[in-house]
C-alpha positions as CSV (number, residue, x, y, z in Angstrom):
1,M,136.8,72.4,21.0
2,T,134.6,74.8,18.9
3,D,131.0,75.1,19.8
4,I,128.6,74.4,17.0
5,R,125.8,77.0,16.7
6,Q,122.3,75.9,17.4
7,D,121.2,76.9,13.9
8,E,124.1,75.2,12.1
9,P,123.3,71.9,10.5
10,V,125.3,69.2,12.3
11,T,126.3,66.3,10.0
12,A,128.7,63.6,10.3
13,A,130.8,65.4,7.8
14,V,130.9,68.6,10.0
15,L,132.0,66.4,12.9
16,R,134.6,64.6,10.8
17,D,136.1,68.1,9.8
18,R,136.2,69.3,13.4
19,L,137.1,66.0,15.2
20,G,138.9,63.9,12.6
21,E,142.4,64.5,13.9
22,R,141.5,63.9,17.6
23,A,139.5,60.8,16.6
24,R,142.5,59.3,14.8
25,E,144.6,60.0,17.9
26,I,142.1,58.1,20.1
27,V,142.0,55.2,17.8
28,A,145.8,55.0,17.7
29,R,145.8,54.3,21.5
30,Y,144.5,50.9,20.9
31,P,145.8,47.8,19.1
32,A,144.8,47.5,15.5
33,D,142.6,44.5,16.1
34,R,141.0,46.2,19.2
35,S,140.0,49.5,17.7
36,R,136.4,49.0,18.8
37,S,137.6,49.7,22.3
38,A,137.9,53.4,21.2
39,L,134.2,53.8,21.0
40,L,133.8,55.1,24.6
41,P,136.2,57.9,24.4
42,L,135.0,58.7,20.9
43,L,131.4,59.2,22.2
44,H,132.9,61.6,24.9
45,L,134.7,63.4,22.1
46,V,131.4,64.0,20.3
47,Q,129.7,65.0,23.5
48,A,132.5,67.5,24.1
49,E,131.7,69.1,20.8
50,E,127.9,69.0,20.8
51,G,127.0,68.8,24.4
52,Y,125.2,65.5,23.7
53,V,125.5,62.5,21.4
54,S,123.4,63.3,18.4
55,P,122.4,61.0,15.5
56,S,125.2,62.6,13.5
57,G,127.6,61.8,16.3
58,V,126.5,58.2,16.3
59,Q,127.1,58.0,12.5
60,F,130.5,59.7,12.9
61,C,131.7,57.2,15.4
62,A,130.4,54.4,13.3
63,E,132.3,55.6,10.3
64,V,135.5,56.1,12.2
65,L,135.5,52.5,13.6
66,G,133.8,50.7,10.7
67,L,130.7,49.8,12.8
68,N,127.1,50.2,12.0
69,K,124.9,52.8,13.7
70,A,123.0,50.2,15.6
71,Q,126.2,49.0,17.3
72,V,127.2,52.5,18.3
73,G,123.6,53.4,19.4
74,A,123.5,50.3,21.6
75,V,126.5,51.6,23.6
76,A,125.5,55.3,23.6
77,T,122.0,54.3,25.1
78,F,123.4,51.9,27.7
79,Y,125.5,54.4,29.6
80,T,123.6,57.3,31.2
81,M,126.6,59.6,31.0
82,Y,126.0,59.9,27.2
83,K,123.2,62.3,26.7
84,R,120.9,61.8,23.7
85,R,119.5,65.3,23.7
86,P,120.9,68.8,24.3
87,T,122.0,69.1,27.9
88,G,122.9,72.2,30.0
89,D,126.4,73.3,31.0
90,W,125.6,72.0,34.4
91,L,124.0,68.6,35.0
92,V,122.5,68.7,38.5
93,S,121.8,65.2,39.8
94,V,120.0,64.5,43.1
95,C,120.0,61.1,44.6
96,T,116.5,59.9,45.5
97,N,117.3,56.3,46.2
98,T,116.5,54.5,49.6
99,M,119.3,55.9,51.8
100,C,119.3,59.5,50.5
101,N,115.5,59.5,50.2
102,V,115.1,58.6,53.8
103,L,117.5,61.4,54.7
104,G,115.6,64.0,52.6
105,G,116.8,63.5,49.1
106,Q,113.3,63.7,47.5
107,E,112.6,66.9,49.3
108,V,115.8,68.4,47.9
109,Y,114.9,67.3,44.4
110,D,111.4,68.7,44.6
111,S,112.6,72.1,45.9
112,L,115.2,72.4,43.0
113,S,112.5,71.4,40.5
114,E,110.3,74.1,41.8
115,L,113.2,76.6,41.9
116,L,114.3,75.9,38.3
117,G,110.8,75.2,36.9
118,V,111.9,71.9,35.2
119,G,111.4,68.3,35.9
120,H,113.5,65.2,35.5
121,D,115.9,65.3,32.6
122,E,114.7,68.7,31.6
123,T,116.8,71.9,30.9
124,T,116.2,75.4,31.9
125,P,115.1,77.8,29.0
126,D,118.5,79.5,29.0
127,G,120.2,76.1,28.5
128,T,122.3,76.5,31.6
129,I,121.1,73.7,34.0
130,T,119.7,70.3,33.4
131,L,118.0,68.6,36.4
132,E,117.7,64.9,37.0
133,H,117.0,62.5,39.9
134,A,119.6,59.7,40.3
135,E,119.0,56.2,41.5
136,C,122.3,56.0,43.2
137,L,125.4,58.2,43.3
138,A,127.4,55.7,45.4
139,A,127.9,57.9,48.4
140,C,125.4,56.6,50.9
141,D,127.7,57.6,53.8
142,Y,127.4,61.2,52.8
143,G,123.6,61.3,52.0
144,P,121.7,63.2,50.9
145,V,124.0,63.7,48.0
146,M,123.8,65.9,45.0
147,T,126.4,66.1,42.1
148,V,127.0,68.8,39.6
149,N,128.6,67.2,36.5
150,Y,129.3,64.2,38.7
151,E,131.3,66.2,41.4
152,F,129.9,65.7,44.9
153,F,128.0,68.0,47.1
154,D,127.5,66.0,50.3
155,R,124.8,66.2,53.0
156,V,122.8,68.7,51.3
157,D,119.4,70.1,52.3
158,R,116.9,72.4,50.5
159,D,118.9,75.6,51.4
160,S,122.4,74.3,50.6
161,A,121.3,72.8,47.3
162,A,119.5,75.9,46.3
163,S,122.6,78.0,47.1
164,V,124.7,75.8,44.8
165,V,122.2,76.2,42.0
166,E,121.9,79.9,42.4
167,E,125.7,80.3,42.2
168,L,125.7,78.3,39.0
169,R,123.0,80.5,37.5
170,S,124.9,83.6,38.3
171,G,128.0,82.3,36.5
172,G,129.9,81.0,39.4
173,R,131.6,77.6,40.0
174,P,130.9,76.5,43.6
175,T,133.5,74.3,45.2
176,P,132.4,70.6,45.6
177,T,132.5,69.1,49.1
178,R,135.2,66.7,47.8
179,G,136.8,65.9,44.5
180,A,138.0,68.0,41.6
181,R,137.0,71.5,40.7
182,L,133.8,72.0,38.6
183,C,134.0,72.1,34.9
184,T,131.2,72.3,32.4
185,L,129.7,69.2,30.7
186,K,131.7,69.8,27.6
187,E,135.0,70.4,29.4
188,M,134.5,67.3,31.4
189,A,133.8,65.3,28.2
190,V,137.2,66.5,26.9
191,Q,138.9,64.9,29.9
192,L,136.9,61.7,29.6
193,A,138.0,61.4,26.0
194,G,141.5,61.3,27.2
195,F,142.8,64.8,26.5
196,A,144.4,67.3,28.9
197,D,142.2,70.3,30.0
198,P,144.4,73.4,29.3
199,R,142.4,75.5,31.8
200,D,144.4,76.8,34.7
201,G,143.6,74.7,37.7
202,A,141.3,72.3,35.7
203,V,142.5,69.3,37.5
204,A,143.8,70.9,40.8
205,D,143.6,68.7,43.9
206,G,140.3,68.7,45.7
207,R,139.3,67.8,49.1
208,V,138.7,64.1,50.3
209,G,136.0,63.0,52.6
210,D,136.8,61.5,55.9
211,A,134.7,58.4,55.2
212,S,136.6,57.8,52.0
213,L,139.9,57.7,53.8
214,R,138.8,55.6,56.7
215,G,140.0,52.3,55.2
216,L,143.3,53.7,54.3
217,R,143.9,55.1,57.8
218,L,142.9,51.7,59.3
219,A,145.4,50.0,57.1
220,Q,148.1,52.4,58.1
221,E,147.4,52.0,61.8
222,H,147.5,48.2,61.6
223,G,150.4,48.0,59.1
224,V,148.3,46.4,56.4
225,S,149.7,46.6,52.9
226,V,149.8,44.6,49.6
227,P,152.8,42.2,49.5
228,G,155.5,43.3,47.1
229,F,153.7,46.6,46.0
230,D,156.0,49.4,45.2
231,P,154.0,52.7,44.9
232,D,156.9,54.2,43.0
233,T,156.7,51.6,40.2
234,P,156.7,53.7,36.9
235,I,153.8,53.3,34.5
236,R,154.9,51.9,31.2
237,S,154.4,53.9,28.1
238,K,152.1,52.6,25.4
239,A,155.1,51.6,23.2
240,D,156.7,49.6,26.0
241,A,153.4,47.9,26.8
242,D,152.9,47.0,23.1
243,K,156.4,45.5,23.0
244,A,155.7,43.5,26.1
245,A,152.4,42.3,24.7
246,E,154.2,41.2,21.4
247,R,156.9,39.3,23.4
248,A,154.2,37.5,25.5
249,K,152.2,36.7,22.4
250,A,155.2,35.3,20.7
251,E,156.3,33.2,23.7
252,Q,152.7,31.8,24.0
253,A,152.7,30.9,20.3
254,K,156.0,29.1,20.7
255,A,154.9,27.2,23.8
256,D,151.6,26.1,21.9
257,K,153.6,25.0,18.9
258,A,156.0,22.9,21.1
259,K,153.0,21.4,22.9
260,A,151.4,20.4,19.7
261,E,154.5,18.8,18.4
262,Q,155.0,16.8,21.5
263,A,151.4,15.5,21.4
264,E,151.9,14.6,17.7
265,K,155.0,12.5,18.6
266,A,153.3,10.7,21.5
267,A,150.2,9.8,19.4
268,P,150.3,6.2,17.9
269,A,150.8,5.9,14.1
270,G,147.4,4.3,13.4
271,P,144.3,3.1,15.1
272,P,145.0,0.7,18.1
273,P,144.7,-3.0,17.4
274,V,141.5,-4.7,18.3
275,P,141.9,-7.5,20.9
276,A,141.0,-11.1,19.8
277,D,138.4,-11.5,22.6
278,A,136.7,-8.3,21.5
279,K,136.3,-9.6,18.0
280,A,134.8,-12.8,19.3
281,A,132.4,-10.9,21.4
282,E,131.3,-8.8,18.5
283,A,130.7,-11.9,16.3
284,A,128.7,-13.6,19.0
285,G,126.6,-10.5,19.5
286,A,125.9,-10.2,15.8
287,A,124.9,-13.9,15.6
288,G,122.5,-13.6,18.4
289,N,120.8,-10.6,17.1
290,Q,119.7,-11.2,13.6
291,P,118.1,-8.2,11.7
292,A,114.3,-8.0,11.6
293,G,112.4,-9.4,8.6
294,D,109.3,-8.1,7.0
295,A,107.0,-10.5,8.8
296,K,107.7,-10.5,12.5
297,P,110.4,-8.9,14.7
298,A,113.6,-11.0,15.1
299,G,113.4,-13.6,17.8
300,E,109.6,-13.8,17.9
301,G,108.4,-17.4,17.2
302,T,104.9,-18.9,17.0
303,G,105.3,-21.4,19.9
304,A,103.9,-19.1,22.6
305,Q,100.9,-18.1,20.4
306,E,100.0,-21.8,19.6
307,R,100.2,-22.7,23.2
308,N,98.0,-19.9,24.3
309,L,95.4,-20.9,21.7
310,A,95.5,-24.6,22.9
311,E,95.0,-23.5,26.5
312,A,92.2,-21.2,25.6
313,G,90.5,-24.2,23.7
314,G,90.9,-26.5,26.8
315,S,89.3,-24.0,29.1
316,T,86.3,-23.7,26.7
317,A,85.9,-27.4,26.6
318,A,85.8,-27.7,30.4
319,G,83.2,-25.0,30.5
320,A,81.0,-26.9,28.1
321,G,81.2,-30.0,30.2
322,A,80.1,-28.2,33.3
323,G,77.3,-26.1,32.0
324,G,76.9,-26.9,28.3
325,T,78.2,-25.0,25.4
326,P,75.8,-23.2,23.0
327,A,75.9,-24.2,19.4
328,G,78.5,-22.3,17.4
329,S,80.5,-21.4,20.5
330,A,84.3,-21.7,20.8
331,G,85.4,-25.3,21.3
332,S,82.7,-27.1,19.1
333,T,81.8,-27.3,15.5
334,P,78.4,-26.2,14.2
335,D,77.2,-29.8,14.1
336,G,78.1,-30.4,17.8
337,G,81.5,-32.1,17.2
338,E,84.7,-31.1,18.8
339,K,87.4,-29.1,17.0
340,E,90.3,-31.0,15.7
341,A,92.7,-29.1,17.9
342,D,90.8,-30.1,21.1
343,K,90.9,-33.8,20.4
């Protein structure tokens, strides 16, 4: 990788000239219809060149994969490992979540902030160190935990954390408590993009914490293993994996075709015949449910209405016999005679 000078305008064209060959190599790792899967390593590739993912880097990735910038930006802003502004060679992260905080993580972070003169997500004036507090570094059994470019320094305190930072500032590369050797943020991004780091000892074996090995040791003590697992099973090459995938795809297509043909043969030639009793039931239902007309709903006669009026007239006449009915009231005519309906 060639570092881009701070005063050099960084455009997608510049990145295309510098990274085009490696970008094509990354895309070629994936099936043609799955090229979008290359986005994550492509973003690491951009970060290996610039030290962060710039707007030009987003545009470059979009052009390579045929996406729009919004799609690329959505991924770049989702993962915290992709930095959206220039970051130092050494990203120092201090866990301040519950477990580490109880054990003194916040005090460690505060002391480093004072020592470096920067706050969260800020970089020292010389561009060497970026400090951040992390919500969790997935190492509660080693708290308080600090990482440098995601390599662990376990059970730190103010003094040990300051010693690590001072060594970084003086150009050294302190040895992590466990894991691989330290590399700069750009060097790390090269590896995450899927390329070998040519530096001597770049991926040399590091130490492993006792807590991390506890489960393995218990399994060995009690003879626990995965049935049928052979640790010497070779990993297939991409070409072999692609051939196996094509064979599986062809076999599945063949099975689907045979299944469809079998279903077509078993299907009846036309719609099933309608039983005679079903036809009779349908006819009876239609006859008993005539469609509504414009006047009244179907099935509603006038018998009930006439009966109710007659009963109402009889009740009124009875009331007149008991206590008299005023002239003009229901049940009598204006001249005092009875209605025709009450006779």
